[in-house]
PyMOL Python script that loads the backbone (N, CA, C, O; Angstrom):
from pymol import cmd

cmd.read_pdbstr("""\
ATOM      1  N   MET A   1      98.626-114.633  31.690  1.00  0.00           N
ATOM      2  CA  MET A   1     100.023-113.553  32.347  1.00  0.00           C
ATOM      3  C   MET A   1     101.086-115.405  32.344  1.00  0.00           C
ATOM      4  O   MET A   1     100.846-116.588  32.585  1.00  0.00           O
ATOM      5  N   ALA A   2     102.304-114.511  31.890  1.00  0.00           N
ATOM      6  CA  ALA A   2     103.770-115.088  31.727  1.00  0.00           C
ATOM      7  C   ALA A   2     103.866-116.197  33.049  1.00  0.00           C
ATOM      8  O   ALA A   2     102.932-116.235  33.850  1.00  0.00           O
ATOM      9  N   GLU A   3     105.110-117.126  33.220  1.00  0.00           N
ATOM     10  CA  GLU A   3     105.377-117.977  33.879  1.00  0.00           C
ATOM     11  C   GLU A   3     106.415-117.446  35.266  1.00  0.00           C
ATOM     12  O   GLU A   3     107.443-116.775  35.175  1.00  0.00           O
ATOM     13  N   LEU A   4     105.968-117.821  36.145  1.00  0.00           N
ATOM     14  CA  LEU A   4     106.434-117.033  36.991  1.00  0.00           C
ATOM     15  C   LEU A   4     107.919-117.554  37.671  1.00  0.00           C
ATOM     16  O   LEU A   4     107.947-118.624  38.278  1.00  0.00           O
ATOM     17  N   THR A   5     108.827-116.934  37.561  1.00  0.00           N
ATOM     18  CA  THR A   5     110.488-117.512  37.399  1.00  0.00           C
ATOM     19  C   THR A   5     110.768-117.165  38.652  1.00  0.00           C
ATOM     20  O   THR A   5     109.882-116.600  39.293  1.00  0.00           O
ATOM     21  N   PRO A   6     111.901-117.395  39.196  1.00  0.00           N
ATOM     22  CA  PRO A   6     112.462-116.463  40.864  1.00  0.00           C
ATOM     23  C   PRO A   6     113.105-115.546  40.304  1.00  0.00           C
ATOM     24  O   PRO A   6     114.016-115.069  40.980  1.00  0.00           O
ATOM     25  N   GLU A   7     112.882-114.971  38.901  1.00  0.00           N
ATOM     26  CA  GLU A   7     114.166-113.932  38.412  1.00  0.00           C
ATOM     27  C   GLU A   7     112.327-112.768  38.706  1.00  0.00           C
ATOM     28  O   GLU A   7     112.068-111.786  39.402  1.00  0.00           O
ATOM     29  N   ALA A   8     111.681-113.448  37.937  1.00  0.00           N
ATOM     30  CA  ALA A   8     110.597-112.124  37.061  1.00  0.00           C
ATOM     31  C   ALA A   8     109.759-111.923  39.044  1.00  0.00           C
ATOM     32  O   ALA A   8     108.990-110.973  39.196  1.00  0.00           O
ATOM     33  N   ASN A   9     109.925-112.485  39.787  1.00  0.00           N
ATOM     34  CA  ASN A   9     109.372-112.791  41.269  1.00  0.00           C
ATOM     35  C   ASN A   9     110.481-111.341  41.959  1.00  0.00           C
ATOM     36  O   ASN A   9     109.987-110.307  42.409  1.00  0.00           O
ATOM     37  N   ARG A  10     111.383-111.501  41.916  1.00  0.00           N
ATOM     38  CA  ARG A  10     112.674-110.786  42.538  1.00  0.00           C
ATOM     39  C   ARG A  10     112.267-109.278  41.848  1.00  0.00           C
ATOM     40  O   ARG A  10     112.321-108.258  42.536  1.00  0.00           O
ATOM     41  N   ALA A  11     111.893-109.250  40.551  1.00  0.00           N
ATOM     42  CA  ALA A  11     111.603-107.957  40.107  1.00  0.00           C
ATOM     43  C   ALA A  11     110.451-107.089  40.473  1.00  0.00           C
ATOM     44  O   ALA A  11     110.496-105.898  40.783  1.00  0.00           O
ATOM     45  N   ALA A  12     108.935-108.221  40.352  1.00  0.00           N
ATOM     46  CA  ALA A  12     107.753-107.259  41.204  1.00  0.00           C
ATOM     47  C   ALA A  12     108.426-107.185  42.093  1.00  0.00           C
ATOM     48  O   ALA A  12     109.133-106.209  41.839  1.00  0.00           O
ATOM     49  N   ARG A  13     108.828-107.727  43.396  1.00  0.00           N
ATOM     50  CA  ARG A  13     108.672-107.268  44.776  1.00  0.00           C
ATOM     51  C   ARG A  13     109.665-106.020  44.550  1.00  0.00           C
ATOM     52  O   ARG A  13     109.436-105.124  45.362  1.00  0.00           O
ATOM     53  N   ALA A  14     110.948-105.672  43.448  1.00  0.00           N
ATOM     54  CA  ALA A  14     111.554-104.748  43.731  1.00  0.00           C
ATOM     55  C   ALA A  14     110.587-103.462  43.019  1.00  0.00           C
ATOM     56  O   ALA A  14     110.826-102.280  43.264  1.00  0.00           O
ATOM     57  N   ILE A  15     109.796-103.779  42.374  1.00  0.00           N
ATOM     58  CA  ILE A  15     108.639-103.130  41.513  1.00  0.00           C
ATOM     59  C   ILE A  15     107.790-102.018  42.959  1.00  0.00           C
ATOM     60  O   ILE A  15     107.620-100.804  43.070  1.00  0.00           O
ATOM     61  N   LEU A  16     107.527-102.930  43.636  1.00  0.00           N
ATOM     62  CA  LEU A  16     106.654-102.663  45.141  1.00  0.00           C
ATOM     63  C   LEU A  16     107.597-102.568  46.282  1.00  0.00           C
ATOM     64  O   LEU A  16     107.095-102.194  47.342  1.00  0.00           O
ATOM     65  N   LYS A  17     108.725-102.805  46.272  1.00  0.00           N
ATOM     66  CA  LYS A  17     109.697-102.314  47.556  1.00  0.00           C
ATOM     67  C   LYS A  17     109.402-103.100  48.664  1.00  0.00           C
ATOM     68  O   LYS A  17     109.691-102.742  49.806  1.00  0.00           O
ATOM     69  N   TRP A  18     108.679-104.464  48.324  1.00  0.00           N
ATOM     70  CA  TRP A  18     108.196-105.342  48.778  1.00  0.00           C
ATOM     71  C   TRP A  18     109.844-106.450  49.936  1.00  0.00           C
ATOM     72  O   TRP A  18     110.951-106.730  49.476  1.00  0.00           O
ATOM     73  N   SER A  19     109.602-106.601  50.604  1.00  0.00           N
ATOM     74  CA  SER A  19     110.886-107.174  51.317  1.00  0.00           C
ATOM     75  C   SER A  19     109.607-109.331  51.068  1.00  0.00           C
ATOM     76  O   SER A  19     108.420-109.639  50.962  1.00  0.00           O
ATOM     77  N   VAL A  20     110.714-109.934  51.101  1.00  0.00           N
ATOM     78  CA  VAL A  20     110.047-111.701  51.288  1.00  0.00           C
ATOM     79  C   VAL A  20     109.020-111.656  52.286  1.00  0.00           C
ATOM     80  O   VAL A  20     107.962-111.903  51.708  1.00  0.00           O
ATOM     81  N   ARG A  21     108.873-111.509  53.200  1.00  0.00           N
ATOM     82  CA  ARG A  21     108.240-111.288  54.078  1.00  0.00           C
ATOM     83  C   ARG A  21     106.770-110.493  53.873  1.00  0.00           C
ATOM     84  O   ARG A  21     105.727-111.145  53.848  1.00  0.00           O
ATOM     85  N   GLU A  22     106.774-109.664  53.792  1.00  0.00           N
ATOM     86  CA  GLU A  22     106.148-108.613  52.826  1.00  0.00           C
ATOM     87  C   GLU A  22     104.548-109.120  51.485  1.00  0.00           C
ATOM     88  O   GLU A  22     103.321-109.083  51.389  1.00  0.00           O
ATOM     89  N   LEU A  23     106.279-109.701  50.466  1.00  0.00           N
ATOM     90  CA  LEU A  23     105.326-111.118  49.561  1.00  0.00           C
ATOM     91  C   LEU A  23     104.559-111.504  50.316  1.00  0.00           C
ATOM     92  O   LEU A  23     103.456-110.966  50.407  1.00  0.00           O
ATOM     93  N   ALA A  24     104.963-112.679  51.175  1.00  0.00           N
ATOM     94  CA  ALA A  24     104.549-113.863  52.144  1.00  0.00           C
ATOM     95  C   ALA A  24     103.041-113.614  52.272  1.00  0.00           C
ATOM     96  O   ALA A  24     102.125-114.260  51.763  1.00  0.00           O
ATOM     97  N   GLU A  25     102.956-111.938  53.502  1.00  0.00           N
ATOM     98  CA  GLU A  25     101.625-112.043  53.956  1.00  0.00           C
ATOM     99  C   GLU A  25     100.978-111.621  52.571  1.00  0.00           C
ATOM    100  O   GLU A  25      99.895-112.195  52.467  1.00  0.00           O
ATOM    101  N   HIS A  26     101.229-110.887  51.556  1.00  0.00           N
ATOM    102  CA  HIS A  26      99.940-110.307  50.517  1.00  0.00           C
ATOM    103  C   HIS A  26      99.480-111.388  49.878  1.00  0.00           C
ATOM    104  O   HIS A  26      98.347-111.479  49.404  1.00  0.00           O
ATOM    105  N   ALA A  27     100.661-112.558  49.832  1.00  0.00           N
ATOM    106  CA  ALA A  27     100.672-113.910  49.413  1.00  0.00           C
ATOM    107  C   ALA A  27      99.472-115.105  49.902  1.00  0.00           C
ATOM    108  O   ALA A  27      98.935-116.047  49.320  1.00  0.00           O
ATOM    109  N   GLY A  28      99.389-114.596  51.106  1.00  0.00           N
ATOM    110  CA  GLY A  28      98.959-115.173  51.749  1.00  0.00           C
ATOM    111  C   GLY A  28      99.768-116.930  52.222  1.00  0.00           C
ATOM    112  O   GLY A  28      99.163-117.871  52.735  1.00  0.00           O
ATOM    113  N   ILE A  29     100.605-116.907  52.003  1.00  0.00           N
ATOM    114  CA  ILE A  29     101.438-118.027  52.219  1.00  0.00           C
ATOM    115  C   ILE A  29     103.262-117.757  52.961  1.00  0.00           C
ATOM    116  O   ILE A  29     103.802-116.651  52.946  1.00  0.00           O
ATOM    117  N   ALA A  30     103.851-118.885  53.479  1.00  0.00           N
ATOM    118  CA  ALA A  30     104.842-118.752  54.264  1.00  0.00           C
ATOM    119  C   ALA A  30     105.956-118.394  54.262  1.00  0.00           C
ATOM    120  O   ALA A  30     106.736-119.059  53.581  1.00  0.00           O
ATOM    121  N   PHE A  31     106.359-117.492  54.835  1.00  0.00           N
ATOM    122  CA  PHE A  31     107.966-116.919  54.292  1.00  0.00           C
ATOM    123  C   PHE A  31     108.732-118.024  53.913  1.00  0.00           C
ATOM    124  O   PHE A  31     109.697-117.269  53.790  1.00  0.00           O
ATOM    125  N   SER A  32     109.000-118.652  53.740  1.00  0.00           N
ATOM    126  CA  SER A  32     109.896-120.201  53.937  1.00  0.00           C
ATOM    127  C   SER A  32     109.470-120.915  52.814  1.00  0.00           C
ATOM    128  O   SER A  32     110.201-121.850  52.486  1.00  0.00           O
ATOM    129  N   THR A  33     108.135-120.643  51.916  1.00  0.00           N
ATOM    130  CA  THR A  33     107.574-120.739  50.822  1.00  0.00           C
ATOM    131  C   THR A  33     108.529-119.913  49.571  1.00  0.00           C
ATOM    132  O   THR A  33     109.364-120.287  48.747  1.00  0.00           O
ATOM    133  N   VAL A  34     107.827-118.445  49.980  1.00  0.00           N
ATOM    134  CA  VAL A  34     108.718-117.786  49.249  1.00  0.00           C
ATOM    135  C   VAL A  34     110.150-117.799  48.710  1.00  0.00           C
ATOM    136  O   VAL A  34     110.492-117.760  47.528  1.00  0.00           O
ATOM    137  N   HIS A  35     111.175-117.884  50.160  1.00  0.00           N
ATOM    138  CA  HIS A  35     112.446-117.830  50.302  1.00  0.00           C
ATOM    139  C   HIS A  35     112.954-118.966  48.947  1.00  0.00           C
ATOM    140  O   HIS A  35     113.882-118.893  48.141  1.00  0.00           O
ATOM    141  N   ARG A  36     111.809-120.048  49.170  1.00  0.00           N
ATOM    142  CA  ARG A  36     112.754-121.246  48.880  1.00  0.00           C
ATOM    143  C   ARG A  36     112.628-121.407  47.214  1.00  0.00           C
ATOM    144  O   ARG A  36     113.426-121.846  46.385  1.00  0.00           O
ATOM    145  N   PHE A  37     111.241-120.845  47.087  1.00  0.00           N
ATOM    146  CA  PHE A  37     111.127-120.458  45.193  1.00  0.00           C
ATOM    147  C   PHE A  37     111.982-119.743  44.916  1.00  0.00           C
ATOM    148  O   PHE A  37     112.317-119.881  43.739  1.00  0.00           O
ATOM    149  N   GLU A  38     112.854-118.572  45.764  1.00  0.00           N
ATOM    150  CA  GLU A  38     113.580-117.447  44.573  1.00  0.00           C
ATOM    151  C   GLU A  38     114.804-117.931  45.091  1.00  0.00           C
ATOM    152  O   GLU A  38     115.816-117.296  44.795  1.00  0.00           O
ATOM    153  N   THR A  39     114.920-119.066  45.904  1.00  0.00           N
ATOM    154  CA  THR A  39     116.272-119.802  45.716  1.00  0.00           C
ATOM    155  C   THR A  39     116.465-121.129  44.702  1.00  0.00           C
ATOM    156  O   THR A  39     117.557-121.391  44.197  1.00  0.00           O
ATOM    157  N   THR A  40     115.725-121.619  44.562  1.00  0.00           N
ATOM    158  CA  THR A  40     115.564-123.014  43.998  1.00  0.00           C
ATOM    159  C   THR A  40     114.307-122.791  43.082  1.00  0.00           C
ATOM    160  O   THR A  40     114.119-123.784  42.379  1.00  0.00           O
ATOM    161  N   GLY A  41     113.667-122.093  42.937  1.00  0.00           N
ATOM    162  CA  GLY A  41     112.745-122.046  41.342  1.00  0.00           C
ATOM    163  C   GLY A  41     111.802-123.133  42.028  1.00  0.00           C
ATOM    164  O   GLY A  41     110.674-122.803  41.660  1.00  0.00           O
ATOM    165  N   ALA A  42     111.715-123.984  42.640  1.00  0.00           N
ATOM    166  CA  ALA A  42     110.606-124.622  43.190  1.00  0.00           C
ATOM    167  C   ALA A  42     109.045-124.304  44.261  1.00  0.00           C
ATOM    168  O   ALA A  42     108.878-123.867  45.399  1.00  0.00           O
ATOM    169  N   ALA A  43     108.228-124.743  43.283  1.00  0.00           N
ATOM    170  CA  ALA A  43     106.912-123.855  44.209  1.00  0.00           C
ATOM    171  C   ALA A  43     105.577-124.618  43.495  1.00  0.00           C
ATOM    172  O   ALA A  43     105.385-124.591  42.279  1.00  0.00           O
ATOM    173  N   THR A  44     104.861-125.172  44.276  1.00  0.00           N
ATOM    174  CA  THR A  44     103.683-125.202  43.220  1.00  0.00           C
ATOM    175  C   THR A  44     102.727-124.547  42.294  1.00  0.00           C
ATOM    176  O   THR A  44     103.303-123.512  41.959  1.00  0.00           O
ATOM    177  N   ASP A  45     101.438-124.601  41.633  1.00  0.00           N
ATOM    178  CA  ASP A  45     101.332-124.164  40.716  1.00  0.00           C
ATOM    179  C   ASP A  45     100.211-123.465  41.050  1.00  0.00           C
ATOM    180  O   ASP A  45      99.468-122.782  40.346  1.00  0.00           O
ATOM    181  N   THR A  46     100.180-123.747  42.339  1.00  0.00           N
ATOM    182  CA  THR A  46      99.027-122.849  43.644  1.00  0.00           C
ATOM    183  C   THR A  46      99.662-122.057  44.275  1.00  0.00           C
ATOM    184  O   THR A  46      99.089-121.075  44.746  1.00  0.00           O
ATOM    185  N   THR A  47     100.830-122.232  44.435  1.00  0.00           N
ATOM    186  CA  THR A  47     102.029-121.463  45.160  1.00  0.00           C
ATOM    187  C   THR A  47     102.246-120.012  44.372  1.00  0.00           C
ATOM    188  O   THR A  47     102.620-118.937  44.841  1.00  0.00           O
ATOM    189  N   LYS A  48     101.876-120.367  42.995  1.00  0.00           N
ATOM    190  CA  LYS A  48     102.610-119.075  42.054  1.00  0.00           C
ATOM    191  C   LYS A  48     101.563-118.455  41.867  1.00  0.00           C
ATOM    192  O   LYS A  48     101.598-117.228  41.959  1.00  0.00           O
ATOM    193  N   ASP A  49     100.526-119.022  41.600  1.00  0.00           N
ATOM    194  CA  ASP A  49      98.774-118.655  41.379  1.00  0.00           C
ATOM    195  C   ASP A  49      98.486-117.290  42.779  1.00  0.00           C
ATOM    196  O   ASP A  49      98.014-116.172  42.574  1.00  0.00           O
ATOM    197  N   LYS A  50      98.740-117.605  43.535  1.00  0.00           N
ATOM    198  CA  LYS A  50      99.008-117.084  44.494  1.00  0.00           C
ATOM    199  C   LYS A  50      99.199-115.524  44.755  1.00  0.00           C
ATOM    200  O   LYS A  50      98.460-114.602  45.099  1.00  0.00           O
ATOM    201  N   ILE A  51     101.237-115.748  44.256  1.00  0.00           N
ATOM    202  CA  ILE A  51     102.174-114.988  44.292  1.00  0.00           C
ATOM    203  C   ILE A  51     102.127-113.981  43.399  1.00  0.00           C
ATOM    204  O   ILE A  51     102.778-112.940  43.313  1.00  0.00           O
ATOM    205  N   LYS A  52     101.010-114.577  42.559  1.00  0.00           N
ATOM    206  CA  LYS A  52     101.112-113.208  40.834  1.00  0.00           C
ATOM    207  C   LYS A  52      99.695-112.499  41.458  1.00  0.00           C
ATOM    208  O   LYS A  52      99.518-111.315  41.743  1.00  0.00           O
ATOM    209  N   ALA A  53      98.648-113.766  41.578  1.00  0.00           N
ATOM    210  CA  ALA A  53      97.325-112.520  42.297  1.00  0.00           C
ATOM    211  C   ALA A  53      97.619-111.800  43.320  1.00  0.00           C
ATOM    212  O   ALA A  53      96.848-110.913  43.686  1.00  0.00           O
ATOM    213  N   ALA A  54      98.845-112.065  43.993  1.00  0.00           N
ATOM    214  CA  ALA A  54      99.131-110.605  45.097  1.00  0.00           C
ATOM    215  C   ALA A  54      99.640-109.035  43.617  1.00  0.00           C
ATOM    216  O   ALA A  54      99.343-107.861  43.394  1.00  0.00           O
ATOM    217  N   TYR A  55     100.445-110.029  43.088  1.00  0.00           N
ATOM    218  CA  TYR A  55     100.615-108.847  42.828  1.00  0.00           C
ATOM    219  C   TYR A  55      99.488-107.902  41.524  1.00  0.00           C
ATOM    220  O   TYR A  55      99.070-106.750  41.411  1.00  0.00           O
ATOM    221  N   LEU A  56      99.379-109.070  40.816  1.00  0.00           N
ATOM    222  CA  LEU A  56      98.070-108.173  39.899  1.00  0.00           C
ATOM    223  C   LEU A  56      97.018-107.009  40.943  1.00  0.00           C
ATOM    224  O   LEU A  56      96.498-105.911  40.744  1.00  0.00           O
ATOM    225  N   ALA A  57      97.073-107.810  41.896  1.00  0.00           N
ATOM    226  CA  ALA A  57      96.075-106.600  42.915  1.00  0.00           C
ATOM    227  C   ALA A  57      96.982-105.476  43.537  1.00  0.00           C
ATOM    228  O   ALA A  57      96.599-104.806  44.497  1.00  0.00           O
ATOM    229  N   HIS A  58      98.004-105.336  43.034  1.00  0.00           N
ATOM    230  CA  HIS A  58      98.961-104.160  42.931  1.00  0.00           C
ATOM    231  C   HIS A  58      99.175-103.790  41.889  1.00  0.00           C
ATOM    232  O   HIS A  58     100.195-103.126  41.710  1.00  0.00           O
ATOM    233  N   LYS A  59      98.361-104.057  40.881  1.00  0.00           N
ATOM    234  CA  LYS A  59      99.012-103.374  39.801  1.00  0.00           C
ATOM    235  C   LYS A  59     100.163-103.875  39.044  1.00  0.00           C
ATOM    236  O   LYS A  59     100.472-103.192  38.068  1.00  0.00           O
ATOM    237  N   VAL A  60     100.891-104.962  39.294  1.00  0.00           N
ATOM    238  CA  VAL A  60     102.295-105.465  38.950  1.00  0.00           C
ATOM    239  C   VAL A  60     102.086-106.456  38.075  1.00  0.00           C
ATOM    240  O   VAL A  60     101.751-107.468  38.691  1.00  0.00           O
ATOM    241  N   GLU A  61     102.151-106.700  36.402  1.00  0.00           N
ATOM    242  CA  GLU A  61     102.179-107.881  35.825  1.00  0.00           C
ATOM    243  C   GLU A  61     103.366-108.860  36.039  1.00  0.00           C
ATOM    244  O   GLU A  61     104.324-108.414  36.671  1.00  0.00           O
ATOM    245  N   ILE A  62     103.416-110.027  35.628  1.00  0.00           N
ATOM    246  CA  ILE A  62     104.370-110.636  35.609  1.00  0.00           C
ATOM    247  C   ILE A  62     104.563-111.227  33.887  1.00  0.00           C
ATOM    248  O   ILE A  62     103.713-111.832  33.233  1.00  0.00           O
ATOM    249  N   THR A  63     105.780-110.874  33.506  1.00  0.00           N
ATOM    250  CA  THR A  63     105.840-110.593  31.724  1.00  0.00           C
ATOM    251  C   THR A  63     107.876-111.376  31.338  1.00  0.00           C
ATOM    252  O   THR A  63     108.949-111.522  31.924  1.00  0.00           O
ATOM    253  N   ASN A  64     107.213-111.636  29.945  1.00  0.00           N
ATOM    254  CA  ASN A  64     108.045-112.962  29.287  1.00  0.00           C
ATOM    255  C   ASN A  64     108.181-112.360  28.013  1.00  0.00           C
ATOM    256  O   ASN A  64     107.736-112.856  26.978  1.00  0.00           O
ATOM    257  N   GLY A  65     108.697-111.463  28.077  1.00  0.00           N
ATOM    258  CA  GLY A  65     108.940-110.888  26.312  1.00  0.00           C
ATOM    259  C   GLY A  65     109.883-111.347  26.106  1.00  0.00           C
ATOM    260  O   GLY A  65     109.840-112.568  25.960  1.00  0.00           O
ATOM    261  N   ASP A  66     111.404-110.586  25.961  1.00  0.00           N
ATOM    262  CA  ASP A  66     112.933-111.008  25.304  1.00  0.00           C
ATOM    263  C   ASP A  66     113.105-112.117  26.734  1.00  0.00           C
ATOM    264  O   ASP A  66     113.729-113.145  26.470  1.00  0.00           O
ATOM    265  N   GLY A  67     112.670-111.999  28.004  1.00  0.00           N
ATOM    266  CA  GLY A  67     113.262-112.716  28.727  1.00  0.00           C
ATOM    267  C   GLY A  67     112.054-111.910  30.480  1.00  0.00           C
ATOM    268  O   GLY A  67     111.334-110.913  30.534  1.00  0.00           O
ATOM    269  N   THR A  68     112.353-112.816  31.402  1.00  0.00           N
ATOM    270  CA  THR A  68     111.573-112.362  32.471  1.00  0.00           C
ATOM    271  C   THR A  68     111.486-111.330  32.967  1.00  0.00           C
ATOM    272  O   THR A  68     112.363-110.507  32.704  1.00  0.00           O
ATOM    273  N   GLY A  69     110.667-111.055  33.653  1.00  0.00           N
ATOM    274  CA  GLY A  69     110.535-109.919  34.121  1.00  0.00           C
ATOM    275  C   GLY A  69     109.176-109.551  35.031  1.00  0.00           C
ATOM    276  O   GLY A  69     108.292-110.310  35.427  1.00  0.00           O
ATOM    277  N   ALA A  70     109.360-107.887  35.245  1.00  0.00           N
ATOM    278  CA  ALA A  70     107.843-107.783  35.407  1.00  0.00           C
ATOM    279  C   ALA A  70     107.593-106.089  35.105  1.00  0.00           C
ATOM    280  O   ALA A  70     108.441-105.231  34.857  1.00  0.00           O
ATOM    281  N   ARG A  71     105.712-105.924  35.256  1.00  0.00           N
ATOM    282  CA  ARG A  71     106.123-103.948  35.012  1.00  0.00           C
ATOM    283  C   ARG A  71     104.823-104.414  35.582  1.00  0.00           C
ATOM    284  O   ARG A  71     104.213-105.477  35.698  1.00  0.00           O
ATOM    285  N   LEU A  72     104.589-102.559  36.034  1.00  0.00           N
ATOM    286  CA  LEU A  72     103.771-101.848  36.379  1.00  0.00           C
ATOM    287  C   LEU A  72     102.815-101.668  35.048  1.00  0.00           C
ATOM    288  O   LEU A  72     102.991-101.315  33.882  1.00  0.00           O
ATOM    289  N   LEU A  73     101.380-102.232  36.096  1.00  0.00           N
ATOM    290  CA  LEU A  73     100.266-101.600  34.781  1.00  0.00           C
ATOM    291  C   LEU A  73      99.665-100.468  35.000  1.00  0.00           C
ATOM    292  O   LEU A  73      99.286-100.323  36.163  1.00  0.00           O
ATOM    293  N   ARG A  74      99.417 -99.500  34.179  1.00  0.00           N
ATOM    294  CA  ARG A  74      98.921 -98.101  33.929  1.00  0.00           C
ATOM    295  C   ARG A  74      97.091 -98.631  34.085  1.00  0.00           C
ATOM    296  O   ARG A  74      96.194 -97.799  33.954  1.00  0.00           O
TER     297      ARG A  74
END
""", "prot")
cmd.dss("prot")
cmd.show_as("cartoon", "prot")
cmd.util.cbc("prot")
cmd.orient("prot")
């Protein structure tokens, strides 16, 4: 899977229609951690892995084709 960026994270949340709080709950991390990542880009690899796993569990993949983004898996 591609590198998780704040932009891709927001795109993935939009696909699932999740709020920051909902992502935090699904990923098992604090709301403030998700908020900080989306605003500053700062997050540990462990945090990014938890976020990506939450998306994959709901069939959303982070992509980096011509830019950063997310897509729904079929």
